[in-house]
C-alpha positions as CSV (number, residue, x, y, z in Angstrom):
1,X,-14.7,14.1,-0.1
2,X,-16.6,10.9,0.2
3,X,-13.5,8.9,1.2
4,X,-12.8,11.3,4.0
5,X,-16.4,11.6,5.1
6,X,-16.6,7.8,5.3
7,X,-13.6,7.6,7.7
8,X,-15.0,10.5,9.8
9,X,-18.3,8.7,10.2
10,X,-16.2,5.6,11.1
11,X,-15.0,7.4,14.2
12,X,-11.5,8.4,13.4
13,X,-10.1,11.1,15.7
14,X,-8.1,13.2,13.2
15,X,-7.8,13.3,9.5
16,X,-4.6,14.5,7.7
17,X,-5.1,14.8,4.0
18,X,-2.7,13.8,1.2
19,X,0.0,16.2,0.3
20,X,-0.8,19.4,-1.6
21,X,1.7,21.4,-3.6
22,X,2.8,24.8,-2.5
23,X,4.6,26.0,-5.6
24,X,4.3,25.8,-9.5
25,X,7.7,24.1,-9.7
26,X,6.4,21.1,-7.8
27,X,4.5,18.6,-9.9
28,X,6.0,15.1,-9.7
29,X,2.8,13.3,-10.6
30,X,-0.5,14.1,-12.4
31,X,-2.9,14.0,-9.5
32,X,-1.0,16.3,-7.1
33,X,-3.3,19.1,-5.9
34,X,-2.2,22.6,-6.8
35,X,-2.9,24.3,-3.5
36,X,-1.1,27.5,-4.7
37,X,-4.2,28.5,-6.6
38,X,-7.0,30.3,-4.8
39,X,-9.5,28.2,-6.8
40,X,-8.9,25.3,-4.4
41,X,-10.7,27.1,-1.5
42,X,-14.3,26.3,-2.5
43,X,-13.3,22.6,-2.9
44,X,-11.6,22.7,0.5
45,X,-14.8,23.9,2.1
46,X,-16.7,21.0,0.7
47,X,-14.2,18.5,2.2
48,X,-13.8,20.3,5.6
49,X,-17.6,20.8,5.8
50,X,-18.3,17.1,5.3
51,X,-15.7,16.0,7.8
52,X,-16.7,18.6,10.4
53,X,-20.3,17.6,10.1
54,X,-19.1,14.3,11.7
55,X,-17.3,16.1,14.5
56,X,-13.8,15.3,13.3
57,X,-10.9,17.8,12.9
58,X,-8.9,17.8,9.7
59,X,-5.4,19.0,8.8
60,X,-4.2,19.8,5.3
61,X,-0.7,18.4,4.5
62,X,1.2,20.9,2.4
63,X,4.5,20.2,0.7
64,X,7.1,20.9,-2.0
65,X,8.7,17.7,-3.3
66,X,11.9,19.5,-4.3
67,X,14.3,17.4,-6.3
68,X,12.1,14.4,-6.0
69,X,10.2,15.7,-9.0
70,X,10.2,16.2,-12.7
71,X,10.0,18.8,-15.4
72,X,7.7,16.6,-17.4
73,X,4.5,18.4,-16.4
74,X,5.7,21.9,-15.6
75,X,8.5,22.4,-18.2
76,X,10.3,24.0,-15.3
77,X,13.4,22.7,-13.6
78,X,12.9,20.9,-10.3
79,X,14.1,22.8,-7.3
80,X,16.4,21.3,-4.7
81,X,19.0,22.4,-2.1
82,X,21.8,21.3,-4.4
83,X,22.2,20.5,-8.1
84,X,21.9,16.7,-7.8
85,X,19.8,14.1,-9.6
86,X,17.3,12.2,-7.6
87,X,17.8,8.4,-8.0
88,X,14.2,7.9,-9.3
89,X,13.5,10.9,-11.4
90,X,17.1,11.2,-12.7
91,X,16.9,14.9,-13.5
92,X,19.6,17.3,-12.2
93,X,17.7,19.8,-10.1
94,X,18.4,23.5,-9.9
95,X,20.1,24.5,-6.7
96,X,17.7,27.1,-5.3
97,X,19.0,30.6,-5.0
98,X,18.1,32.9,-2.1
99,X,15.2,34.5,-4.0
100,X,13.9,31.0,-4.8
101,X,14.1,30.2,-1.1
102,X,12.1,33.3,-0.3
103,X,9.5,32.2,-2.9
104,X,9.3,28.7,-1.3
105,X,8.7,30.2,2.1
106,X,6.1,32.6,0.8
107,X,4.4,29.7,-1.0
108,X,4.0,27.7,2.1
109,X,2.6,30.6,4.0
110,X,0.2,31.5,1.2
111,X,-1.1,27.9,0.9
112,X,-1.5,27.7,4.7
113,X,-3.7,30.8,4.5
114,X,-5.8,29.2,1.8
115,X,-6.3,26.1,3.9
116,X,-7.5,28.2,6.8
117,X,-9.9,30.1,4.5
118,X,-11.0,26.7,3.3
119,X,-12.0,25.5,6.7
120,X,-9.2,23.3,7.8
121,X,-8.2,23.1,11.5
122,X,-4.5,23.3,10.7
123,X,-1.7,22.3,8.4
124,X,1.0,19.6,8.4
125,X,4.3,20.2,6.8
126,X,5.4,17.1,5.1
127,X,9.2,17.2,5.9
128,X,9.6,13.5,5.6
129,X,9.8,11.0,2.7
130,X,9.4,13.3,-0.3
131,X,10.0,17.0,0.5
132,X,12.4,19.8,-0.2
133,X,12.5,20.5,3.5
134,X,13.8,17.0,4.2
135,X,16.3,17.4,1.4
136,X,17.6,20.6,3.2
137,X,17.8,18.7,6.5
138,X,19.8,15.8,4.9
139,X,23.5,15.8,4.3
140,X,22.9,13.4,1.5
141,X,21.0,16.0,-0.6
142,X,22.2,19.3,0.9
143,X,25.7,20.1,-0.2
144,X,25.4,23.9,0.2
145,X,28.1,26.0,1.7
146,X,25.9,29.0,2.6
147,X,23.8,29.6,5.7
148,X,21.4,26.9,4.6
149,X,24.0,24.1,4.5
150,X,26.7,22.5,6.6
151,X,25.7,22.2,10.2
152,X,22.4,20.8,11.3
153,X,21.3,24.2,12.6
154,X,21.9,25.6,9.1
155,X,20.2,22.7,7.4
156,X,17.1,23.2,9.6
157,X,17.0,26.9,8.8
158,X,14.5,26.6,5.9
159,X,12.1,24.5,8.0
160,X,12.2,27.1,10.8
161,X,11.7,30.0,8.5
162,X,8.7,28.3,6.8
163,X,7.1,27.6,10.2
164,X,7.6,31.2,11.3
165,X,6.1,32.5,8.1
166,X,3.1,30.2,8.4
167,X,2.5,31.1,12.0
168,X,2.7,34.8,11.1
169,X,0.1,34.2,8.4
170,X,-2.4,32.0,10.2
171,X,-2.1,33.2,13.9
172,X,-1.8,31.2,17.1
173,X,-5.2,29.4,16.9
174,X,-4.3,27.3,14.0
175,X,-2.6,23.9,14.3
176,X,0.8,23.4,12.8
177,X,2.1,19.8,12.6
178,X,5.5,18.8,11.3
179,X,6.1,15.4,9.9
180,X,9.8,14.5,10.4
181,X,11.8,11.7,8.9
182,X,13.5,9.9,11.7
183,X,15.9,7.9,9.6
184,X,16.4,8.1,5.8
185,X,18.1,4.7,5.7
186,X,20.6,6.0,3.2
187,X,24.3,7.0,3.2
188,X,24.8,10.4,4.8
189,X,21.1,10.6,5.4
190,X,19.1,12.0,8.3
191,X,19.8,9.9,11.5
192,X,17.6,9.4,14.5
193,X,19.8,11.6,16.6
194,X,19.5,14.4,14.1
195,X,15.7,14.1,13.9
196,X,15.6,14.2,17.7
197,X,17.7,17.4,17.7
198,X,15.4,19.0,15.1
199,X,12.4,18.2,17.2
200,X,14.0,19.8,20.2
201,X,14.8,22.9,18.1
202,X,11.2,23.2,16.9
203,X,9.9,22.8,20.5
204,X,12.2,25.5,21.7
205,X,11.0,27.8,18.9
206,X,7.4,27.3,20.3
207,X,5.6,27.7,17.0
208,X,4.3,24.2,16.3
209,X,1.7,22.0,18.0
210,X,2.3,18.4,16.9
211,X,5.1,16.2,15.5
212,X,4.3,13.4,13.1
213,X,6.9,10.8,12.2
214,X,8.1,8.9,9.1
215,X,11.0,6.7,7.9
216,X,12.8,6.4,4.7
217,X,12.7,8.4,1.4
218,X,10.1,7.9,-1.3
219,X,12.6,7.6,-4.1
220,X,15.3,5.4,-2.5
221,X,13.7,3.4,0.4
222,X,10.0,3.6,-0.3
223,X,9.6,0.0,0.6
224,X,10.2,1.0,4.3
225,X,7.7,3.9,4.2
226,X,4.6,1.9,3.3
227,X,6.0,-1.5,4.3
228,X,4.4,-4.7,3.1
229,X,3.6,-7.7,5.1
230,X,7.2,-8.9,4.8
231,X,8.2,-6.2,7.4
232,X,7.1,-6.8,10.9
233,X,4.3,-4.5,12.4
234,X,5.3,-1.3,14.2
235,X,8.7,-1.6,12.6
236,X,9.2,2.2,12.7
237,X,8.2,2.6,16.3
238,X,11.8,3.5,17.5
239,X,11.4,6.9,15.8
240,X,8.4,8.3,17.7
241,X,9.6,6.6,20.8
242,X,12.9,8.5,20.7
243,X,11.4,11.8,19.8
244,X,8.7,11.6,22.5
245,X,11.4,11.1,25.1
246,X,13.0,14.3,24.0
247,X,10.1,16.7,23.7
248,X,6.8,17.6,25.4
249,X,4.9,18.1,22.2
250,X,2.5,15.3,21.2
251,X,4.0,12.8,18.8
252,X,2.3,10.6,16.3
253,X,3.6,7.0,15.8
254,X,3.2,5.2,12.4
255,X,4.4,2.1,10.6
256,X,2.1,-0.9,10.0
257,X,-0.1,-0.5,13.1
258,X,-2.6,-3.2,12.3
259,X,-5.1,-3.5,15.1
260,X,-6.3,-1.7,18.2
261,X,-4.5,-4.0,20.6
262,X,-1.2,-3.1,19.0
263,X,-2.1,0.6,19.0
264,X,-3.1,0.6,22.6
265,X,0.2,-1.1,23.6
266,X,2.1,1.7,21.7
267,X,0.2,4.3,23.7
268,X,0.3,2.6,27.1
269,X,4.1,2.0,26.8
270,X,4.7,5.6,26.0
271,X,6.0,5.3,22.5
272,X,3.6,7.8,21.1
273,X,0.7,10.1,22.0
274,X,-1.3,9.3,18.9
275,X,-1.2,6.5,16.4
276,X,-1.5,7.0,12.6
277,X,-3.4,4.3,10.9
278,X,-3.9,4.8,7.2
279,X,-4.1,1.4,5.5
280,X,-6.1,0.0,8.4
281,X,-8.8,2.6,7.7
282,X,-8.5,2.1,4.0
283,X,-9.5,-1.6,4.6
284,X,-12.1,-0.8,7.2
285,X,-13.5,2.8,7.4
286,X,-15.2,1.9,10.7
287,X,-11.9,0.8,12.3
288,X,-11.9,3.5,14.9
289,X,-15.5,3.1,16.0
290,X,-15.2,-0.7,16.3
291,X,-12.0,-0.2,18.3
292,X,-13.8,2.2,20.6
293,X,-16.7,-0.2,21.1
294,X,-14.3,-3.1,21.9
295,X,-15.3,-4.9,18.6
296,X,-11.8,-5.8,17.6
297,X,-12.8,-9.1,16.0
298,X,-15.2,-7.1,13.7
299,X,-12.4,-5.1,12.2
300,X,-11.5,-6.0,8.7
301,X,-7.7,-6.1,9.2
302,X,-5.4,-4.7,6.6
303,X,-3.2,-7.3,5.0
304,X,-0.4,-4.9,4.1
305,X,-0.5,-6.4,0.6
306,X,-0.2,-2.9,-1.0
307,X,-2.0,-4.2,-4.1
308,X,-4.8,-1.7,-4.4
309,X,-3.8,1.2,-2.2
310,X,-0.1,1.8,-2.6
311,X,0.0,-0.1,-5.9
312,X,-2.8,1.9,-7.5
313,X,-1.7,5.2,-6.2
314,X,1.8,4.6,-7.6
315,X,0.2,4.1,-11.0
316,X,-1.8,7.4,-10.7
317,X,-5.1,5.5,-10.4
318,X,-7.8,6.0,-7.7
319,X,-7.2,4.2,-4.5
320,X,-8.7,0.8,-3.8
321,X,-8.5,-2.2,-1.5
322,X,-8.7,-5.9,-2.3
323,X,-10.8,-6.5,0.8
324,X,-13.1,-3.5,0.5
325,X,-14.2,-2.8,-3.1
326,X,-16.0,0.4,-1.9
327,X,-12.7,2.1,-1.1
328,X,-12.3,5.0,-3.6
329,X,-15.9,4.6,-4.7
330,X,-17.6,5.6,-1.4
331,X,-20.2,7.8,-3.1
332,X,-21.6,4.8,-4.9
333,X,-20.7,1.8,-2.7
334,X,-20.0,3.3,0.8
335,X,-21.2,1.9,4.1
336,X,-24.4,4.1,4.1
337,X,-25.3,3.1,0.5
338,X,-26.0,-0.6,1.3
339,X,-29.8,-0.7,1.9
340,X,-31.8,-3.6,3.2
341,X,-34.2,-5.3,0.8
342,X,-37.9,-5.2,1.3
343,X,-38.3,-8.8,0.1
344,X,-35.4,-11.1,1.1
345,X,-34.5,-13.8,-1.4
346,X,-32.9,-17.2,-1.1
347,X,-29.4,-16.7,-2.5
348,X,-27.0,-19.6,-3.3
349,X,-23.3,-18.8,-3.6
350,X,-21.2,-21.5,-5.2
351,X,-17.5,-21.3,-4.2
352,X,-15.9,-20.5,-0.9
353,X,-12.9,-18.5,-2.0
354,X,-12.6,-14.7,-1.3
355,X,-14.9,-13.8,-4.1
356,X,-17.7,-16.2,-3.0
357,X,-17.3,-15.2,0.6
358,X,-17.5,-11.5,-0.2
359,X,-20.5,-12.0,-2.3
360,X,-22.1,-13.9,0.5
361,X,-21.5,-11.2,3.1
362,X,-22.9,-8.4,0.8
363,X,-26.0,-10.4,0.0
364,X,-26.5,-11.3,3.7
365,X,-26.0,-7.6,4.8
366,X,-28.8,-6.7,2.4
367,X,-31.1,-9.1,4.2
368,X,-31.1,-12.1,1.9
369,X,-31.0,-15.7,3.2
370,X,-27.7,-16.9,1.9
371,X,-26.3,-20.5,1.5
372,X,-22.8,-21.1,0.3
373,X,-21.5,-24.4,-1.3
374,X,-17.8,-25.2,-1.2
375,X,-16.4,-28.4,-2.7
376,X,-13.4,-28.5,-0.4
377,X,-13.3,-29.2,3.3
378,X,-12.1,-25.7,4.1
379,X,-13.0,-22.2,2.9
380,X,-10.6,-19.7,1.4
381,X,-9.8,-20.9,-2.1
382,X,-6.3,-20.5,-3.3
383,X,-5.4,-18.1,-0.4
384,X,-5.0,-21.0,1.9
385,X,-2.0,-22.1,-0.2
386,X,-0.5,-18.6,-0.7
387,X,-0.1,-18.2,3.0
388,X,2.4,-21.1,3.2
389,X,5.1,-18.9,1.6
390,X,7.5,-17.1,3.8
391,X,6.5,-13.5,4.4
392,X,2.9,-14.0,3.1
393,X,1.1,-15.4,6.2
394,X,-0.9,-12.2,6.8
395,X,-2.6,-12.7,3.4
396,X,-4.7,-15.2,5.3
397,X,-6.3,-12.4,7.2
398,X,-8.6,-11.8,4.2
399,X,-10.1,-15.3,4.9
400,X,-10.2,-14.8,8.6
401,X,-12.0,-11.5,8.1
402,X,-14.5,-12.9,5.7
403,X,-15.2,-16.0,7.8
404,X,-15.9,-13.8,10.8
405,X,-18.3,-11.8,8.7
406,X,-20.3,-14.7,7.3
407,X,-20.6,-16.2,10.8
408,X,-21.9,-13.0,12.2
409,X,-24.3,-12.6,9.4
410,X,-25.7,-16.1,9.7
411,X,-24.7,-17.4,6.3
412,X,-25.3,-21.2,5.9
413,X,-22.1,-22.9,4.8
414,X,-21.9,-26.3,3.3
415,X,-18.3,-27.5,2.8
416,X,-17.4,-30.7,0.9
417,X,-20.4,-30.0,-1.3
418,X,-19.9,-30.1,-5.0
419,X,-22.5,-28.0,-6.8
420,X,-23.9,-29.6,-10.0
421,X,-26.7,-28.4,-12.3
422,X,-29.1,-30.9,-10.6
423,X,-28.1,-29.9,-7.0
424,X,-28.5,-26.2,-7.8
425,X,-31.9,-26.6,-9.4
426,X,-33.0,-28.9,-6.5
427,X,-32.1,-26.1,-4.0
428,X,-34.6,-23.8,-5.8
429,X,-32.7,-20.6,-5.1
430,X,-34.1,-17.2,-6.2
431,X,-30.6,-16.2,-7.3
432,X,-27.3,-18.0,-7.9
433,X,-23.8,-16.4,-7.6
434,X,-21.1,-18.5,-9.3
435,X,-17.6,-17.9,-7.8
436,X,-15.9,-21.2,-8.7
437,X,-12.4,-19.8,-9.2
438,X,-9.9,-20.5,-11.9
439,X,-7.7,-23.3,-13.3
440,X,-4.3,-23.0,-15.0
441,X,-4.4,-22.6,-18.7
442,X,-1.7,-25.2,-19.4
443,X,-2.6,-25.3,-23.1
444,X,-1.1,-21.8,-23.4
445,X,2.4,-23.5,-23.6
446,X,3.0,-26.6,-25.8
447,X,4.0,-29.4,-23.4
448,X,2.3,-27.7,-20.5
449,X,0.3,-30.8,-19.7
450,X,3.4,-33.1,-19.5
451,X,3.8,-35.3,-16.4
452,X,6.8,-33.3,-14.9
453,X,5.0,-30.0,-15.2
454,X,3.1,-28.5,-12.3
455,X,1.1,-25.4,-11.4
456,X,2.0,-23.1,-8.6
457,X,-1.0,-24.3,-6.6
458,X,0.1,-27.9,-7.2
459,X,3.3,-27.1,-5.4
460,X,2.0,-25.1,-2.5
461,X,-0.8,-27.5,-1.8
462,X,1.5,-30.5,-1.7
463,X,-0.3,-32.1,-4.6
464,X,3.0,-32.4,-6.5
465,X,6.4,-33.1,-4.9
466,X,9.0,-31.4,-7.0
467,X,12.4,-32.8,-7.9
468,X,15.7,-31.2,-7.0
469,X,16.1,-29.1,-10.1
470,X,13.2,-26.7,-10.8
471,X,12.5,-24.2,-13.6
472,X,9.7,-21.8,-13.0
473,X,8.1,-20.2,-16.1
474,X,6.7,-16.8,-15.1
475,X,4.4,-14.9,-17.3
476,X,2.8,-12.9,-14.5
477,X,5.7,-10.9,-13.0
478,X,4.2,-11.1,-9.5
479,X,4.1,-13.1,-6.3
480,X,3.1,-16.4,-7.9
481,X,6.5,-17.2,-9.3
482,X,8.7,-15.4,-6.8
483,X,6.8,-16.9,-3.8
484,X,7.0,-20.5,-5.0
485,X,10.6,-20.0,-5.9
486,X,11.4,-18.9,-2.4
487,X,9.3,-21.7,-1.0
488,X,11.1,-24.4,-3.1
489,X,14.6,-22.9,-2.5
490,X,14.0,-23.0,1.3
491,X,13.4,-26.7,0.8
492,X,16.7,-27.2,-0.9
493,X,15.7,-27.2,-4.5
494,X,17.9,-25.6,-7.2
495,X,15.5,-22.9,-8.6
496,X,15.6,-20.8,-11.7
497,X,12.9,-18.4,-12.9
498,X,12.6,-17.5,-16.6
499,X,10.3,-14.6,-17.6
500,X,9.7,-12.5,-20.7
501,X,9.6,-9.3,-18.6
502,X,12.6,-7.0,-18.1
503,X,13.4,-8.5,-14.7
504,X,12.0,-11.2,-12.5
505,X,9.2,-10.0,-10.2
506,X,8.6,-6.9,-12.2
507,X,5.3,-6.0,-10.5
508,X,6.6,-6.6,-7.0
509,X,7.9,-3.0,-7.3
510,X,4.3,-1.8,-7.3
511,X,3.6,-3.4,-4.0
512,X,7.0,-2.5,-2.5
513,X,8.1,-6.2,-2.2
514,X,10.8,-6.1,-4.8
515,X,13.8,-5.2,-2.7
516,X,13.1,-7.6,0.1
517,X,12.4,-10.5,-2.3
518,X,15.7,-9.9,-4.2
519,X,17.5,-10.0,-0.8
520,X,16.0,-13.5,-0.2
521,X,16.6,-14.6,-3.8
522,X,20.3,-13.8,-3.4
523,X,20.5,-15.5,0.0
524,X,18.8,-18.6,-1.4
525,X,20.7,-18.7,-4.7
526,X,17.6,-18.4,-6.9
527,X,18.7,-17.8,-10.5
528,X,16.8,-15.1,-12.4
529,X,16.6,-15.2,-16.2
530,X,14.6,-12.3,-17.7
531,X,13.8,-11.3,-21.3
532,X,13.1,-14.9,-22.4
533,X,9.8,-16.0,-23.8
534,X,9.1,-19.7,-23.4
535,X,7.9,-21.5,-26.5
536,X,7.6,-25.1,-25.4
537,X,8.3,-27.8,-22.8
538,X,9.5,-31.2,-23.8
539,X,10.4,-33.8,-21.2
540,X,11.9,-31.3,-18.8
541,X,13.6,-29.3,-21.5
542,X,12.3,-25.7,-21.9
543,X,12.8,-23.9,-25.2
544,X,12.7,-20.1,-25.2
545,X,13.3,-17.2,-27.4
546,X,15.6,-14.3,-26.3
547,X,13.4,-11.3,-26.7
548,X,16.0,-9.0,-28.2
549,X,18.5,-11.1,-30.1
550,X,15.9,-13.6,-31.4
551,X,18.3,-16.4,-30.3
552,X,16.7,-19.8,-29.5
553,X,17.7,-21.1,-26.1
554,X,17.4,-24.6,-24.8
555,X,17.5,-24.6,-21.0
556,X,19.3,-27.6,-19.3
557,X,16.9,-30.5,-18.4
558,X,15.2,-30.1,-15.0
559,X,13.2,-32.5,-12.8
560,X,10.2,-30.2,-12.5
561,X,8.8,-27.3,-14.5
562,X,6.4,-25.0,-12.6
563,X,4.0,-22.8,-14.4
564,X,3.2,-19.3,-13.1
565,X,1.0,-18.3,-15.9
566,X,-2.4,-16.8,-16.6
567,X,-5.4,-18.8,-15.4
568,X,-8.8,-19.2,-16.9
569,X,-12.2,-19.1,-15.3
570,X,-13.6,-22.4,-14.1
571,X,-17.0,-21.6,-15.6
572,X,-18.4,-24.9,-16.6
573,X,-21.2,-24.8,-14.0
574,X,-22.0,-21.2,-14.9
575,X,-22.3,-22.2,-18.6
576,X,-24.5,-25.1,-17.7
577,X,-26.8,-22.9,-15.6
């Protein structure tokens, strides 16, 4: 409720909720809303009432995930067009019989009626990246030989029957949107031409009001649905553009639309009638209002890092944002909760990385007089080095956003100023916020302080020039090791990554960066050695233990060893204070 209300207050034109299940056989993850129970209606009314109070319409997205599901929670077989196993869930689904299909259709209609009773302005059928309807539309997952399989017209039959049943249930004055997958990006999957044909069929039927678009499938090409910063903005624009040329229905365009200038271009060039911006409004709930008021520079641009939004949701946690800590906790920390203090204080922030900059903005917004000390000549902390890696430049937007905010708020910034106990006491602040970052914990590995051993930041900052042969020790499983490996390989180094995890870059899967990084690693010849725990470093020779066999392994000597390991807080000043 509070998340949606915050975006409604922020000026968004239309809200479409997350998916809600239409049938008891559909429960692929814990937090999926069971919309097939009438008990959801009072909760619907709370959400729709809060959004309508801000003058914003809201649609409920309804769905059955079909074979992209599991029996883990239901103890029931997953339902699908054909008895196939989804690549992710790996359970052979039950091929639905005709009575099952009737039950699916009735389930959609029943849930649509519940949404209307709950105050929604309409429903959206999620026929895109994770849906039994898309599975019927696709030759890849629909191998039926009856009237629901074979030709595209047959494969579209279920979708049309669901729409007809919903329209019969809710009447003409209730919006029905259909979200179509324009390209599954898999063998024998839905093609753009097929998606355009389906859109034309639906328009001819005359029962829907809106077409939303999508790309990819959630269990095979998810990295293209919620693309990270490695994928160029508006990468999926070809889909709404083609559909809009074929139909008169309004069409929504999606796919890493980062800012109002980009969105306006999409509209003015005729690629779409509306633009869907989800992550942009996760990062800044006032995105729409600021755009309308021509305050583009004030928008906290999404980085497409996927760390706290896509990443957390994929782990069944509440949604967050690395730029906006209030995301997912709007009731407690939302825009309207930040009050101005009656008695402003003199606040000293020590450290100009993202944490210090964020602390400075919050303190200044509350009305305090804020001064920030940074020992380096530039602000941004370690982010300024992270952006040097291919495909990570947009990470720098977090610094750009924060620098704009502290400038607007009048924060006094003193760069090349090292804070000491004496200088802090001499400043006589009322409050001190210490955000002095972290340093590598080299003592965690015997030999980690040897001359030919460097930290990731040493490499990216240019402090250390590596030799030709480089071994990276990765205990983090994230961008630190993979990014610096790509960076060094691009410079001609022979690079190997050794990690105790099951595979190199294990947590890149959470942010949907894994597939693209492995493509680059293969191109650059980066060697990946998982399941090895490093024990020590001695003069360029790394000794490790193979996790399963217990065998000791001596890696061939290298010129430079790079540590991508846990860091420790640089808290000496904090302890002194």
